C-alpha positions as CSV (number, residue, x, y, z in Angstrom):
1,M,0.0,0.0,0.0
2,G,1.9,3.0,-0.9
3,F,1.4,6.6,0.0
4,V,-2.2,7.9,0.1
5,K,-3.1,10.4,-2.6
6,F,-5.4,12.8,-0.8
7,R,-7.2,15.2,-3.0
8,T,-7.7,17.9,-0.4
9,L,-4.8,17.2,1.9
10,T,-3.1,20.5,1.2
11,A,-6.0,22.5,2.6
12,L,-6.2,20.2,5.6
13,G,-2.5,20.6,6.2
14,L,-2.7,24.4,6.3
15,A,-5.5,24.2,8.9
16,F,-3.9,21.6,11.2
17,A,-0.1,21.7,10.7
18,A,0.5,23.7,13.8
19,L,-1.6,21.3,15.9
20,A,0.1,18.3,14.3
21,S,3.6,19.6,15.0
22,C,2.6,19.8,18.7
23,K,1.3,16.3,18.7
24,T,4.1,14.5,17.0
25,Q,7.6,14.8,18.4
26,N,10.9,14.1,16.9
27,S,13.2,11.3,18.3
28,S,15.3,13.5,20.5
29,T,12.3,15.2,22.0
30,Q,10.5,11.9,22.7
31,N,13.6,10.6,24.3
32,A,13.9,13.7,26.6
33,L,10.2,13.4,27.6
34,R,10.5,9.7,28.6
35,N,9.9,8.7,32.3
36,P,13.3,9.5,34.0
37,F,12.8,6.6,36.4
38,D,12.5,4.1,33.5
39,Q,16.1,3.1,33.1
40,R,15.6,-0.1,31.0
41,S,18.0,-0.5,28.1
42,A,17.0,0.0,24.5
43,T,17.0,-3.7,24.0
44,E,14.7,-4.3,27.0
45,R,12.2,-1.7,25.7
46,L,12.3,-2.9,22.1
47,T,11.7,-6.5,23.1
48,E,9.0,-6.0,25.7
49,P,6.0,-8.4,25.3
50,C,3.6,-7.9,22.4
51,K,0.0,-7.0,23.5
52,G,-1.5,-8.9,20.5
53,E,-0.8,-12.3,19.1
54,A,3.0,-12.9,18.9
55,I,4.1,-14.6,15.7
56,R,7.6,-16.2,16.0
57,T,9.8,-17.4,13.2
58,G,13.4,-18.0,14.2
59,N,14.8,-14.8,15.5
60,I,11.8,-12.8,14.2
61,V,8.8,-11.7,16.3
62,E,5.7,-10.1,14.8
63,C,2.6,-8.9,16.6
64,R,-0.8,-9.5,15.1
65,M,-3.5,-7.0,16.0
66,P,-6.6,-8.5,17.6
67,N,-8.9,-7.2,14.8
68,E,-6.4,-7.3,12.0
69,G,-8.5,-9.4,9.6
70,D,-11.4,-6.8,9.8
71,L,-8.9,-3.9,9.4
72,I,-7.5,-5.5,6.2
73,K,-11.0,-6.0,4.7
74,K,-11.7,-2.4,5.5
75,S,-8.5,-1.3,3.8
76,I,-9.4,-3.3,0.6
77,E,-12.8,-1.7,0.6
78,I,-11.5,1.8,0.9
79,T,-8.5,1.5,-1.5
80,T,-10.4,-0.2,-4.3
81,G,-13.1,2.4,-3.9
82,L,-10.5,5.2,-4.2
83,V,-9.2,3.7,-7.5
84,V,-12.7,3.5,-9.0
85,N,-13.8,6.9,-7.7
86,K,-10.6,8.5,-8.9
87,Q,-11.2,7.2,-12.5
88,L,-14.8,8.4,-12.4
89,E,-13.8,11.9,-11.2
90,D,-11.1,12.2,-13.9
91,S,-13.5,11.2,-16.7
92,K,-16.0,13.9,-15.5
93,V,-13.2,16.5,-15.7
94,T,-11.7,15.4,-19.0
95,G,-14.8,14.1,-20.7
96,R,-13.0,10.9,-21.6
97,T,-12.1,7.6,-20.0
98,G,-8.4,6.8,-19.7
99,L,-6.4,4.2,-17.9
100,T,-7.4,3.3,-14.4
101,K,-4.3,4.3,-12.4
102,R,-2.9,2.9,-9.2
103,D,-4.0,4.6,-5.9
104,A,-0.2,5.0,-5.1
105,H,2.7,5.7,-7.3
106,P,0.4,6.5,-10.2
107,K,2.9,8.3,-12.3
108,H,5.8,6.3,-13.7
109,H,8.8,7.7,-15.4
110,G,9.3,4.5,-17.3
111,C,10.2,0.8,-17.0
112,I,13.8,-0.2,-17.8
113,K,15.3,-3.5,-18.4
114,G,18.4,-4.8,-16.6
115,S,20.0,-7.5,-14.5
116,F,20.1,-8.4,-10.9
117,T,23.3,-10.4,-9.9
118,V,23.8,-11.9,-6.4
119,A,27.2,-11.1,-4.8
120,N,29.9,-13.7,-5.2
121,S,30.3,-13.9,-1.5
122,V,27.2,-13.6,0.7
123,P,27.5,-13.8,4.6
124,G,25.6,-16.6,6.3
125,E,22.9,-14.3,7.8
126,F,21.8,-13.4,4.3
127,N,22.5,-16.7,2.5
128,F,18.8,-17.5,1.9
129,G,16.1,-17.0,-0.7
130,V,17.3,-15.3,-3.9
131,F,20.7,-14.7,-2.2
132,K,21.6,-18.4,-1.6
133,D,23.2,-18.8,-5.1
134,P,26.3,-16.5,-5.2
135,G,27.0,-15.0,-8.6
136,K,23.6,-16.0,-10.1
137,S,22.0,-13.3,-12.4
138,Y,18.4,-12.7,-13.2
139,P,16.8,-10.4,-15.8
140,I,14.7,-7.6,-14.3
141,W,12.1,-4.9,-15.1
142,A,12.4,-1.8,-12.9
143,R,9.6,0.8,-12.6
144,L,10.5,4.3,-11.5
145,S,7.7,6.5,-10.2
146,N,6.3,9.4,-8.1
147,A,4.4,8.4,-5.0
148,G,1.6,10.9,-5.5
149,L,1.8,12.4,-2.0
150,K,0.4,15.8,-3.1
151,P,-3.3,15.8,-4.3
152,G,-3.7,16.3,-8.1
153,V,0.0,17.0,-8.7
154,T,1.8,15.2,-11.5
155,S,4.7,17.5,-12.2
156,D,8.1,16.3,-11.4
157,E,9.0,19.8,-10.2
158,E,6.9,19.3,-7.1
159,G,8.2,17.6,-3.9
160,D,7.2,14.0,-3.6
161,A,8.5,10.6,-2.5
162,R,9.9,8.5,-5.4
163,G,9.8,4.8,-5.9
164,M,11.7,2.0,-7.6
165,A,9.9,-1.4,-8.0
166,V,12.0,-4.2,-9.3
167,K,10.8,-7.5,-10.8
168,L,13.2,-10.4,-10.9
169,I,12.4,-12.9,-13.6
170,G,13.0,-16.7,-13.4
171,V,13.7,-17.1,-9.7
172,P,13.3,-20.7,-8.6
173,G,11.9,-21.8,-5.3
174,E,8.6,-22.0,-3.4
175,K,6.5,-18.9,-3.8
176,L,4.7,-17.2,-0.9
177,M,1.5,-16.1,-2.7
178,Q,-0.9,-19.0,-3.6
179,S,-2.0,-17.1,-6.7
180,Q,1.6,-16.9,-7.9
181,R,2.7,-20.5,-7.4
182,S,3.0,-21.0,-11.1
183,S,5.1,-17.8,-11.6
184,S,8.8,-17.6,-11.2
185,N,9.0,-13.8,-10.7
186,L,10.0,-12.0,-7.5
187,D,9.2,-8.3,-6.6
188,F,11.0,-5.7,-4.5
189,L,9.2,-2.3,-3.9
190,F,11.4,0.5,-2.5
191,V,11.0,4.2,-1.8
192,N,13.6,7.0,-1.5
193,I,12.7,7.7,2.2
194,P,13.3,5.1,5.0
195,F,10.0,5.3,6.7
196,F,6.2,5.1,6.0
197,V,3.5,7.7,6.7
198,A,1.5,5.3,8.9
199,K,2.5,3.2,11.9
200,D,0.2,0.3,11.2
201,I,-2.9,-0.8,9.4
202,A,-5.3,0.9,11.9
203,D,-3.5,4.3,11.4
204,Y,-3.4,3.7,7.6
205,N,-7.2,3.1,7.4
206,A,-7.8,6.2,9.5
207,Q,-5.7,8.2,7.1
208,L,-7.5,6.8,4.1
209,Q,-10.8,8.1,5.4
210,V,-9.5,11.7,6.0
211,P,-10.6,13.0,2.5
212,A,-14.2,11.6,2.8
213,N,-14.5,13.0,6.3
214,L,-13.4,16.5,5.1
215,K,-16.7,16.6,3.2
216,K,-19.0,15.5,6.0
217,N,-17.2,15.6,9.3
218,L,-14.3,18.0,9.7
219,L,-13.6,17.0,13.3
220,A,-13.3,13.4,12.3
221,A,-10.9,14.4,9.5
222,A,-8.9,16.5,12.0
223,D,-8.8,13.6,14.5
224,G,-7.7,11.1,11.9
225,A,-4.9,13.3,10.6
226,L,-3.7,14.4,14.0
227,R,-4.0,11.2,15.9
228,T,-1.9,9.3,13.3
229,G,0.7,12.1,12.9
230,L,-0.2,12.1,9.2
231,L,0.6,15.7,8.4
232,V,4.0,15.8,10.1
233,L,5.0,12.5,8.5
234,L,3.9,13.7,5.1
235,K,5.9,17.0,5.5
236,K,8.9,15.0,6.6
237,A,8.5,12.8,3.5
238,L,8.2,15.7,1.1
239,D,11.1,17.6,2.7
240,S,13.4,14.6,2.5
241,S,12.7,13.5,-1.1
242,K,14.3,16.1,-3.3
243,M,16.1,14.6,-6.2
244,E,17.6,15.3,-9.6
245,N,17.5,11.9,-11.4
246,P,15.7,8.7,-10.4
247,L,18.8,6.7,-11.3
248,G,20.8,8.6,-8.8
249,E,18.6,8.0,-5.7
250,T,19.0,5.6,-2.8
251,Y,15.9,3.5,-2.3
252,F,14.8,1.7,0.9
253,S,12.5,-1.2,1.6
254,I,11.0,0.7,4.6
255,S,9.5,-2.4,6.2
256,S,11.2,-5.5,7.4
257,F,11.4,-8.9,5.6
258,Q,12.2,-12.4,6.6
259,L,15.4,-13.7,5.2
260,G,16.0,-17.2,6.6
261,E,15.8,-16.9,10.4
262,N,16.3,-13.1,10.6
263,S,14.4,-9.8,10.0
264,V,16.2,-7.7,7.4
265,N,16.0,-4.2,5.8
266,Y,17.2,-3.7,2.2
267,R,18.4,-0.7,0.2
268,F,19.4,0.1,-3.4
269,L,22.1,2.7,-3.7
270,P,24.0,4.0,-6.8
271,C,27.3,2.2,-7.3
272,A,30.3,4.2,-6.3
273,G,31.2,6.9,-8.9
274,S,28.0,6.2,-11.0
275,K,25.5,8.6,-9.6
276,P,24.0,10.7,-12.5
277,G,22.7,14.2,-12.0
278,S,19.8,16.2,-13.5
279,E,21.2,16.0,-17.1
280,G,20.1,19.7,-17.3
281,K,16.4,18.6,-17.5
282,S,13.4,20.5,-16.1
283,G,9.6,20.6,-16.4
284,E,6.7,18.3,-16.0
285,N,8.5,15.1,-17.0
286,K,12.1,16.0,-16.1
287,F,12.8,12.7,-14.4
288,R,11.8,10.6,-17.4
289,D,13.9,13.0,-19.6
290,A,16.9,12.7,-17.2
291,M,16.7,8.9,-17.2
292,A,16.5,8.8,-20.9
293,A,19.5,11.0,-21.3
294,T,21.5,8.9,-18.8
295,L,20.7,5.6,-20.5
296,S,21.2,7.0,-24.0
297,R,25.0,7.4,-23.2
298,G,25.6,4.3,-21.1
299,K,24.6,2.1,-18.2
300,A,23.3,2.8,-14.7
301,C,24.4,0.7,-11.7
302,Y,23.0,0.0,-8.2
303,A,24.5,-1.8,-5.2
304,V,22.0,-4.1,-3.3
305,E,22.6,-4.0,0.5
306,A,20.9,-5.7,3.5
307,R,21.2,-5.5,7.3
308,F,19.6,-7.7,10.0
309,L,18.1,-7.3,13.5
310,K,20.2,-8.8,16.3
311,I,17.3,-8.8,18.7
312,P,13.7,-10.2,18.4
313,S,11.9,-6.8,18.4
314,W,8.3,-6.8,17.2
315,K,8.2,-3.0,17.6
316,M,10.9,-2.5,15.0
317,V,9.1,-4.9,12.6
318,E,5.5,-3.6,13.1
319,D,6.0,0.2,13.4
320,V,7.3,1.4,10.0
321,S,6.8,5.1,10.7
322,K,10.3,5.1,12.1
323,N,13.5,3.6,10.7
324,W,15.6,1.3,12.8
325,E,17.9,4.2,13.9
326,D,15.0,6.2,15.2
327,H,13.6,3.2,17.1
328,V,16.9,2.8,18.9
329,A,17.1,6.6,19.6
330,D,13.6,6.6,21.1
331,S,14.4,3.6,23.3
332,T,17.8,4.6,24.7
333,P,17.8,5.9,28.3
334,G,19.0,9.4,28.9
335,N,19.5,12.3,26.4
336,W,20.1,10.8,23.0
337,G,21.0,14.2,21.5
338,G,23.8,14.5,24.0
339,L,25.6,11.2,23.1
340,S,28.7,11.2,21.0
341,P,28.6,9.8,17.4
342,E,30.6,6.9,18.7
343,A,28.2,6.1,21.5
344,K,25.2,6.3,19.1
345,Q,27.0,4.0,16.7
346,A,27.6,1.5,19.5
347,A,23.9,1.7,20.5
348,F,23.0,0.9,16.9
349,A,25.5,-2.0,16.7
350,E,23.8,-3.7,19.7
351,V,20.5,-3.8,17.9
352,F,21.2,-4.3,14.2
353,S,24.1,-5.1,11.8
354,D,25.9,-2.8,9.4
355,W,24.7,-2.6,5.8
356,T,26.2,-5.5,3.8
357,P,26.5,-5.9,0.0
358,V,24.5,-8.8,-1.2
359,G,24.0,-8.0,-4.9
360,R,24.2,-5.6,-7.8
361,M,21.8,-4.3,-10.5
362,E,22.8,-3.0,-13.9
363,F,20.7,-1.2,-16.5
364,P,22.5,-1.2,-19.9
365,Q,22.3,1.6,-22.5
366,Q,18.7,1.6,-23.8
367,T,15.6,3.6,-24.9
368,F,12.4,3.1,-23.0
369,T,10.0,5.9,-24.0
370,S,8.1,4.3,-26.8
371,E,4.3,4.3,-26.5
372,A,4.2,0.5,-26.4
373,Q,6.8,0.2,-23.6
374,M,5.1,3.0,-21.6
375,N,1.8,1.1,-21.8
376,F,3.6,-2.1,-20.8
377,C,5.0,-0.3,-17.8
378,E,1.5,1.0,-16.9
379,N,0.1,-2.4,-16.7
380,L,2.8,-4.1,-14.8
381,S,1.8,-5.3,-11.3
382,Y,4.2,-5.3,-8.3
383,N,3.5,-6.9,-4.9
384,P,6.0,-7.4,-2.0
385,S,4.4,-10.8,-1.3
386,R,5.4,-12.0,-4.8
387,T,8.4,-13.5,-3.3
388,L,9.8,-16.8,-1.8
389,T,8.6,-18.3,1.4
390,D,11.8,-17.6,3.2
391,M,11.8,-13.9,2.1
392,R,8.3,-13.1,3.5
393,P,7.4,-9.4,4.1
394,L,6.8,-8.8,7.8
395,G,4.4,-6.8,9.9
396,T,0.8,-5.8,9.8
397,L,1.1,-3.4,6.9
398,N,2.8,-6.0,4.7
399,R,0.2,-8.6,5.6
400,A,-2.4,-6.1,4.5
401,R,-0.4,-5.1,1.3
402,N,-0.6,-8.7,0.1
403,E,-4.4,-8.7,-0.1
404,V,-4.8,-5.0,-1.0
405,Y,-2.4,-5.0,-3.9
406,E,-4.0,-8.1,-5.3
407,A,-7.4,-6.5,-5.1
408,I,-6.3,-3.2,-6.7
409,A,-4.4,-5.0,-9.5
410,K,-7.6,-7.0,-10.3
411,V,-9.7,-3.8,-10.4
412,R,-7.2,-2.0,-12.6
413,R,-6.6,-4.8,-15.1
414,T,-10.3,-5.5,-15.4
415,A,-11.0,-1.8,-16.1
416,N,-8.1,-1.4,-18.5
417,K,-8.7,-4.8,-20.2
418,A,-5.1,-5.6,-19.5
419,P,-3.6,-9.1,-19.4
420,T,-3.0,-10.8,-16.1
421,S,0.2,-12.5,-17.2
422,E,3.7,-11.7,-15.8
423,P,6.6,-10.7,-18.0
424,N,9.2,-13.4,-18.9
425,G,12.1,-11.1,-19.7
426,T,12.0,-11.6,-23.5
427,E,9.8,-8.6,-24.1
428,T,11.0,-6.2,-26.8
429,F,9.6,-2.8,-27.9
430,P,10.1,-0.6,-30.9
């Protein structure tokens, strides 16, 4: 479930930004306001018992909410309704029916073909799933996009979060999704900010209902936005997502994933010395133009890195509104802001590992802007649960994403009369 495209969020933000900034504190402030008599260590706080149903897999602990099934059904109802209503509203404005777009990351800059190669040497903690065969390479299709955080805004000149979704083709092994057991593809969905705008599925559903409440119950809209910290998180996302070229960004998995017995984070970052700039492009589609200019001259390259949790913390798995560093900062006794960089690094090292190279992606020189390839890109479907059983996405939001993404893809493909088949890597376009 990506970022919510709220049509009237800007107006709401102006009305409640001051209140929201009082409600949501940054990590150092939260740390300072903690009970001074609570001197438990960060590890003790982060591993305290789950109040819901604890789900244990090796060193991983998740916490299932008591009414999670109902919350997921509600999320499917809301998000599929948003997709359909968005198309109806657009057709009224334009007088024509176009493609039914995603509710999140609706604008893509293009889909580019490349390769994903597992590192020749993979440490034991990561030697599972697609990473268990060192040196093996897979063809990939990568979709670069804007998240659509600002309502009605499509220009690349505006602040937004940006995404990279990568589909590996021909990956052997048992698939997690029942509907994908016959497919050999595997998806990664990353964003260029290391956190999400909702803590869990309950907050996400409350945020989804803010636009409708603006029209009928302003107090309910205000409560939904303020209680979940939506406005502050959106502002943080917009402020931290300035970029020049999609092929020069670092992208994060945001949520945690099982890899063997451990919970891991992933990131894609440009290979050393290969980060492209703006290419002198500007305007509504400057990112597509910048990508096209970069790939017209040569290749683009990304390092694939992972890190794992050393402690069985359900909080760090379930609450994706903070990255792992912020979880540790918020849970460390005393004044985090007053600690030295060395002390902070030592605190991190007790809870999670350093980033470790596990693979590499390369995109050769190519063109990708033909109408046929852009339409192909529009109809591609990505789902974090299209993966192997030992690479399962973790946490309440990911458990919801599996069902919500499937439902949205079905609605879109039915409306667009698009095929349901997955690419096989042999596709060519004029």
